[in-house]
PLY file of the C-alpha trace (Angstrom):
ply
format ascii 1.0
element vertex 206
property float x
property float y
property float z
element edge 205
property int vertex1
property int vertex2
end_header
-8.61 -9.55 20.27
-8.79 -5.89 19.38
-9.02 -2.89 21.71
-10.40 0.62 22.09
-7.13 2.43 21.32
-3.63 1.83 19.99
-1.57 -0.37 22.29
1.66 1.48 21.51
3.09 4.86 20.59
3.70 5.75 16.94
6.85 7.78 16.11
6.25 11.42 15.29
8.44 11.72 12.18
9.58 9.75 9.16
13.20 8.65 9.57
14.02 9.30 5.89
11.78 12.15 4.81
11.61 13.96 8.14
7.90 14.61 7.72
5.12 13.93 10.25
3.90 10.34 10.03
0.33 11.18 11.02
0.00 14.74 9.82
-1.02 17.39 9.58
-0.10 17.42 5.90
0.07 20.42 3.57
-3.09 21.69 1.92
-3.78 20.12 -1.45
-1.88 16.92 -0.74
-3.67 13.59 -1.08
-3.66 10.21 0.63
-3.42 6.79 -1.03
-3.35 3.28 0.42
-1.71 0.15 -0.94
-1.40 -3.40 0.40
1.18 -5.36 -1.58
2.57 -8.00 0.74
5.11 -7.30 3.48
4.88 -3.58 4.09
8.59 -3.11 4.77
9.62 -3.28 1.15
6.45 -1.65 -0.11
6.97 1.37 2.09
10.55 1.83 0.90
9.45 1.77 -2.73
7.01 4.60 -2.09
9.21 6.80 0.09
11.82 6.75 -2.69
9.30 8.21 -5.16
9.66 11.95 -5.83
6.52 13.80 -4.84
5.71 11.46 -1.94
5.58 13.54 1.24
5.37 10.80 3.84
4.67 7.08 4.22
3.26 5.11 7.14
2.87 1.37 7.60
-0.25 -0.05 9.17
-3.15 -2.46 9.00
-6.32 -1.97 6.98
-9.18 -3.92 5.47
-10.13 -5.94 8.53
-12.77 -5.86 11.23
-10.88 -5.87 14.55
-10.22 -2.39 16.01
-6.64 -1.38 16.79
-4.96 -4.73 16.09
-1.31 -5.53 16.77
0.91 -7.34 14.29
0.84 -10.70 16.09
-2.95 -10.70 15.83
-2.94 -9.62 12.18
-0.60 -12.45 11.16
-3.05 -15.03 12.53
-5.55 -13.99 9.85
-8.27 -13.61 12.48
-8.47 -9.80 12.27
-8.94 -9.68 8.49
-6.42 -6.88 8.05
-3.77 -6.55 5.36
-0.34 -4.98 5.81
-0.83 -1.58 4.19
1.29 1.41 3.23
-0.38 4.81 3.58
1.12 7.31 1.16
0.69 11.08 1.37
1.69 12.74 -1.88
1.73 16.04 -3.73
-0.40 15.56 -6.86
1.37 18.51 -8.46
4.61 16.49 -8.38
3.50 12.87 -8.78
0.29 11.63 -10.37
-1.75 8.97 -8.65
-1.31 6.89 -11.80
2.44 6.83 -11.14
1.78 5.39 -7.68
-0.54 2.79 -9.19
2.19 1.76 -11.63
4.63 1.36 -8.75
2.06 -0.68 -6.84
1.35 -3.11 -9.68
4.96 -3.55 -10.72
6.32 -4.03 -7.18
4.46 -7.25 -6.39
2.64 -10.17 -8.00
-1.08 -9.35 -7.81
-2.09 -12.84 -8.97
-0.94 -14.72 -5.88
-4.01 -14.35 -3.67
-3.09 -14.81 -0.02
0.61 -14.90 -0.74
3.59 -12.80 -1.76
6.72 -14.86 -2.29
7.61 -16.57 0.99
4.92 -14.66 2.91
1.62 -16.49 3.20
-1.69 -15.39 4.71
-4.58 -12.99 4.34
-2.40 -10.23 5.81
-0.25 -10.14 2.65
-3.10 -10.01 0.12
-3.19 -7.31 -2.55
-5.51 -4.31 -2.11
-5.85 -0.74 -3.36
-7.60 1.50 -0.84
-9.20 4.31 -2.84
-9.63 7.61 -1.01
-11.64 9.39 -3.75
-13.93 8.40 -6.61
-11.17 9.47 -9.01
-8.72 7.13 -7.33
-11.18 4.24 -7.57
-11.79 4.87 -11.26
-8.06 5.05 -11.97
-7.37 1.92 -9.92
-10.08 -0.06 -11.69
-8.85 1.01 -15.12
-5.24 0.21 -14.24
-6.28 -3.21 -12.94
-8.10 -3.94 -16.18
-5.13 -2.86 -18.25
-2.58 -4.70 -16.11
-4.63 -7.88 -16.38
-4.21 -7.66 -20.13
-0.47 -7.19 -19.72
-0.16 -10.09 -17.29
-2.32 -12.41 -19.36
-0.16 -11.72 -22.39
2.85 -12.74 -20.28
1.23 -16.00 -19.16
0.06 -14.98 -15.69
-3.32 -15.81 -14.20
-6.12 -13.64 -12.87
-5.42 -10.63 -10.68
-6.75 -11.13 -7.15
-6.30 -7.50 -6.07
-9.27 -5.93 -4.30
-10.17 -2.27 -4.75
-11.86 -0.98 -1.61
-13.09 2.42 -0.46
-10.73 3.59 2.26
-13.55 5.32 4.12
-15.14 1.95 4.84
-11.93 0.46 6.22
-10.16 2.24 9.10
-6.37 2.41 8.95
-4.42 1.51 12.09
-0.72 2.52 12.24
1.76 -0.26 12.93
4.26 -0.36 15.76
7.40 1.78 15.73
9.63 -1.12 14.67
7.63 -1.43 11.40
7.92 2.24 10.47
10.68 2.73 7.88
12.02 -0.69 8.85
14.39 -0.97 5.89
15.90 2.42 6.65
16.76 1.26 10.16
17.73 -2.22 8.92
19.14 -1.77 5.38
19.90 -5.48 5.03
16.62 -6.57 6.57
14.10 -8.90 5.00
12.20 -7.62 2.01
9.66 -9.97 0.46
8.66 -7.50 -2.25
9.14 -8.65 -5.80
7.29 -7.92 -9.00
6.50 -10.08 -11.99
8.77 -8.17 -14.34
5.72 -7.22 -16.40
5.32 -3.49 -16.97
1.97 -1.75 -16.84
1.09 -0.47 -20.30
0.43 3.22 -20.72
-2.79 4.42 -19.13
-5.29 6.58 -21.03
-4.90 10.31 -20.51
-7.94 10.55 -18.21
-6.54 7.92 -15.85
-3.07 9.42 -15.92
-4.44 12.68 -14.62
-6.45 11.13 -11.76
-5.00 11.97 -8.40
0 1
1 2
2 3
3 4
4 5
5 6
6 7
7 8
8 9
9 10
10 11
11 12
12 13
13 14
14 15
15 16
16 17
17 18
18 19
19 20
20 21
21 22
22 23
23 24
24 25
25 26
26 27
27 28
28 29
29 30
30 31
31 32
32 33
33 34
34 35
35 36
36 37
37 38
38 39
39 40
40 41
41 42
42 43
43 44
44 45
45 46
46 47
47 48
48 49
49 50
50 51
51 52
52 53
53 54
54 55
55 56
56 57
57 58
58 59
59 60
60 61
61 62
62 63
63 64
64 65
65 66
66 67
67 68
68 69
69 70
70 71
71 72
72 73
73 74
74 75
75 76
76 77
77 78
78 79
79 80
80 81
81 82
82 83
83 84
84 85
85 86
86 87
87 88
88 89
89 90
90 91
91 92
92 93
93 94
94 95
95 96
96 97
97 98
98 99
99 100
100 101
101 102
102 103
103 104
104 105
105 106
106 107
107 108
108 109
109 110
110 111
111 112
112 113
113 114
114 115
115 116
116 117
117 118
118 119
119 120
120 121
121 122
122 123
123 124
124 125
125 126
126 127
127 128
128 129
129 130
130 131
131 132
132 133
133 134
134 135
135 136
136 137
137 138
138 139
139 140
140 141
141 142
142 143
143 144
144 145
145 146
146 147
147 148
148 149
149 150
150 151
151 152
152 153
153 154
154 155
155 156
156 157
157 158
158 159
159 160
160 161
161 162
162 163
163 164
164 165
165 166
166 167
167 168
168 169
169 170
170 171
171 172
172 173
173 174
174 175
175 176
176 177
177 178
178 179
179 180
180 181
181 182
182 183
183 184
184 185
185 186
186 187
187 188
188 189
189 190
190 191
191 192
192 193
193 194
194 195
195 196
196 197
197 198
198 199
199 200
200 201
201 202
202 203
203 204
204 205
Protein backbone atom coordinates (compact mmCIF):
# COMPACT_ATOMS: atom_id res chain seq x y z
CA UNK A 1 0.00 0.00 0.00
CA UNK A 2 1.38 3.37 -0.99
CA UNK A 3 3.82 4.19 -3.79
CA UNK A 4 6.62 6.52 -4.85
CA UNK A 5 4.48 8.73 -7.11
CA UNK A 6 0.86 9.46 -8.00
CA UNK A 7 -0.81 6.53 -9.73
CA UNK A 8 -2.91 8.78 -11.97
CA UNK A 9 -2.95 12.11 -13.76
CA UNK A 10 -4.54 15.14 -12.11
CA UNK A 11 -6.52 17.55 -14.36
CA UNK A 12 -4.79 20.81 -15.14
CA UNK A 13 -7.68 23.22 -14.51
CA UNK A 14 -10.69 23.71 -12.27
CA UNK A 15 -13.90 22.97 -14.17
CA UNK A 16 -15.77 25.86 -12.51
CA UNK A 17 -13.17 28.52 -11.80
CA UNK A 18 -10.89 27.80 -14.74
CA UNK A 19 -7.80 28.19 -12.57
CA UNK A 20 -4.84 25.80 -12.29
CA UNK A 21 -5.51 23.04 -9.77
CA UNK A 22 -1.89 22.70 -8.71
CA UNK A 23 -0.56 26.18 -9.37
CA UNK A 24 1.33 28.27 -9.83
CA UNK A 25 -0.90 30.69 -7.95
CA UNK A 26 -0.68 34.49 -7.89
CA UNK A 27 1.74 36.19 -5.52
CA UNK A 28 0.23 37.02 -2.16
CA UNK A 29 -2.40 34.30 -2.27
CA UNK A 30 -2.56 31.76 0.55
CA UNK A 31 -3.34 28.08 0.97
CA UNK A 32 -5.71 26.51 3.51
CA UNK A 33 -6.71 22.90 4.13
CA UNK A 34 -9.95 21.50 5.51
CA UNK A 35 -11.20 17.95 6.08
CA UNK A 36 -14.93 17.94 6.78
CA UNK A 37 -16.26 14.59 5.64
CA UNK A 38 -16.87 13.66 2.00
CA UNK A 39 -14.81 16.13 0.02
CA UNK A 40 -17.30 16.44 -2.84
CA UNK A 41 -19.68 18.69 -0.96
CA UNK A 42 -16.93 20.41 0.99
CA UNK A 43 -15.13 21.42 -2.18
CA UNK A 44 -18.29 22.88 -3.71
CA UNK A 45 -18.92 25.01 -0.63
CA UNK A 46 -15.47 26.54 -0.92
CA UNK A 47 -15.38 27.09 -4.69
CA UNK A 48 -18.63 29.06 -4.35
CA UNK A 49 -16.98 31.48 -1.90
CA UNK A 50 -15.90 34.83 -3.41
CA UNK A 51 -12.17 35.31 -3.06
CA UNK A 52 -11.36 31.61 -3.43
CA UNK A 53 -9.05 31.21 -6.42
CA UNK A 54 -9.02 27.43 -6.75
CA UNK A 55 -9.93 24.25 -4.87
CA UNK A 56 -8.47 20.76 -5.06
CA UNK A 57 -9.61 17.54 -3.41
CA UNK A 58 -7.08 15.15 -1.96
CA UNK A 59 -5.88 13.10 0.97
CA UNK A 60 -3.95 14.42 3.96
CA UNK A 61 -3.13 13.58 7.54
CA UNK A 62 -2.00 10.00 7.01
CA UNK A 63 1.26 8.10 6.74
CA UNK A 64 1.09 6.20 3.43
CA UNK A 65 2.68 8.03 0.47
CA UNK A 66 0.57 8.69 -2.62
CA UNK A 67 -2.53 6.71 -1.61
CA UNK A 68 -5.53 6.04 -3.84
CA UNK A 69 -9.11 6.42 -2.67
CA UNK A 70 -9.79 2.69 -2.27
CA UNK A 71 -6.86 2.47 0.14
CA UNK A 72 -7.88 5.60 2.05
CA UNK A 73 -11.40 4.29 2.66
CA UNK A 74 -10.02 1.19 4.39
CA UNK A 75 -8.65 3.42 7.16
CA UNK A 76 -5.23 1.79 6.84
CA UNK A 77 -3.49 4.84 5.34
CA UNK A 78 -4.60 7.26 8.06
CA UNK A 79 -5.58 9.96 5.58
CA UNK A 80 -8.66 12.17 5.64
CA UNK A 81 -10.54 13.45 2.60
CA UNK A 82 -9.31 17.03 2.39
CA UNK A 83 -10.10 20.16 0.40
CA UNK A 84 -7.14 22.39 -0.42
CA UNK A 85 -8.24 25.99 -0.85
CA UNK A 86 -6.16 28.72 -2.48
CA UNK A 87 -7.56 32.15 -1.68
CA UNK A 88 -6.89 35.86 -2.01
CA UNK A 89 -6.68 37.24 1.55
CA UNK A 90 -7.46 40.71 0.20
CA UNK A 91 -10.91 39.42 -0.83
CA UNK A 92 -11.76 36.76 1.76
CA UNK A 93 -10.38 36.48 5.28
CA UNK A 94 -9.21 33.15 6.57
CA UNK A 95 -11.76 33.56 9.36
CA UNK A 96 -14.51 33.48 6.74
CA UNK A 97 -13.21 30.13 5.50
CA UNK A 98 -13.11 28.84 9.07
CA UNK A 99 -16.73 29.85 9.56
CA UNK A 100 -17.69 27.98 6.39
CA UNK A 101 -15.74 24.94 7.58
CA UNK A 102 -17.39 24.78 11.01
CA UNK A 103 -20.90 25.46 9.77
CA UNK A 104 -20.75 23.00 6.84
CA UNK A 105 -20.35 19.83 8.90
CA UNK A 106 -20.83 18.41 12.40
CA UNK A 107 -17.41 18.55 14.08
CA UNK A 108 -18.60 16.48 17.06
CA UNK A 109 -19.08 13.20 15.20
CA UNK A 110 -15.56 11.80 15.38
CA UNK A 111 -15.00 9.24 12.62
CA UNK A 112 -18.31 10.00 10.96
CA UNK A 113 -20.20 12.55 8.91
CA UNK A 114 -23.82 11.61 8.37
CA UNK A 115 -23.94 8.33 6.46
CA UNK A 116 -20.17 8.33 5.90
CA UNK A 117 -18.20 6.40 8.50
CA UNK A 118 -14.45 5.96 8.93
CA UNK A 119 -11.24 7.75 9.78
CA UNK A 120 -11.18 9.18 6.24
CA UNK A 121 -14.15 11.46 7.03
CA UNK A 122 -12.84 12.85 10.32
CA UNK A 123 -12.68 16.60 10.90
CA UNK A 124 -9.33 18.41 10.59
CA UNK A 125 -8.01 21.92 9.96
CA UNK A 126 -4.60 21.88 8.29
CA UNK A 127 -2.90 25.14 9.26
CA UNK A 128 -0.37 26.50 6.78
CA UNK A 129 0.90 29.38 8.95
CA UNK A 130 1.13 30.19 12.66
CA UNK A 131 -1.59 32.80 12.13
CA UNK A 132 -3.89 30.19 10.65
CA UNK A 133 -3.28 27.86 13.59
CA UNK A 134 -4.01 30.60 16.11
CA UNK A 135 -7.22 31.57 14.30
CA UNK A 136 -8.30 27.93 13.98
CA UNK A 137 -7.72 27.24 17.67
CA UNK A 138 -9.64 30.35 18.72
CA UNK A 139 -12.52 29.53 16.38
CA UNK A 140 -12.65 25.97 17.71
CA UNK A 141 -12.83 27.26 21.27
CA UNK A 142 -15.58 29.70 20.39
CA UNK A 143 -17.56 27.19 18.32
CA UNK A 144 -17.42 24.70 21.18
CA UNK A 145 -19.19 27.27 23.32
CA UNK A 146 -21.82 27.76 20.62
CA UNK A 147 -22.34 24.02 20.16
CA UNK A 148 -22.46 23.31 23.88
CA UNK A 149 -25.13 25.97 24.30
CA UNK A 150 -27.13 24.16 21.60
CA UNK A 151 -26.79 20.78 23.32
CA UNK A 152 -24.00 19.27 21.23
CA UNK A 153 -21.04 17.35 22.63
CA UNK A 154 -17.31 17.90 22.39
CA UNK A 155 -15.66 18.92 19.13
CA UNK A 156 -13.38 16.19 17.81
CA UNK A 157 -11.71 18.35 15.15
CA UNK A 158 -7.91 18.15 15.00
CA UNK A 159 -5.78 21.17 14.14
CA UNK A 160 -2.58 20.03 12.46
CA UNK A 161 0.36 21.80 10.85
CA UNK A 162 0.09 21.23 7.12
CA UNK A 163 3.87 21.11 6.75
CA UNK A 164 3.96 17.90 8.77
CA UNK A 165 1.30 16.21 6.64
CA UNK A 166 1.83 15.95 2.87
CA UNK A 167 -1.19 16.56 0.66
CA UNK A 168 -1.87 14.09 -2.16
CA UNK A 169 -4.33 15.15 -4.90
CA UNK A 170 -7.25 12.83 -5.54
CA UNK A 171 -8.14 11.22 -8.84
CA UNK A 172 -9.74 13.22 -11.66
CA UNK A 173 -13.22 11.86 -10.93
CA UNK A 174 -13.09 13.48 -7.44
CA UNK A 175 -12.10 16.92 -8.69
CA UNK A 176 -15.15 19.21 -8.83
CA UNK A 177 -17.32 16.10 -8.68
CA UNK A 178 -20.55 17.98 -7.98
CA UNK A 179 -19.98 20.27 -10.94
CA UNK A 180 -19.74 17.25 -13.24
CA UNK A 181 -22.55 15.44 -11.39
CA UNK A 182 -24.92 18.16 -10.08
CA UNK A 183 -27.30 15.59 -8.58
CA UNK A 184 -24.52 13.45 -7.16
CA UNK A 185 -24.15 12.38 -3.56
CA UNK A 186 -23.30 15.06 -1.05
CA UNK A 187 -22.91 13.96 2.55
CA UNK A 188 -22.13 17.47 3.80
CA UNK A 189 -24.48 18.86 6.40
CA UNK A 190 -23.98 21.24 9.28
CA UNK A 191 -25.50 21.37 12.72
CA UNK A 192 -27.45 24.55 12.06
CA UNK A 193 -25.43 26.27 14.79
CA UNK A 194 -23.72 29.47 13.67
CA UNK A 195 -20.21 30.39 14.76
CA UNK A 196 -20.36 33.46 16.98
CA UNK A 197 -18.40 36.51 15.94
CA UNK A 198 -14.64 36.11 16.24
CA UNK A 199 -12.46 38.71 17.96
CA UNK A 200 -10.94 41.31 15.66
CA UNK A 201 -7.46 39.74 15.82
CA UNK A 202 -8.76 36.36 14.65
CA UNK A 203 -10.92 37.92 11.96
CA UNK A 204 -7.86 39.48 10.40
CA UNK A 205 -5.77 36.29 10.40
CA UNK A 206 -5.19 34.98 6.93
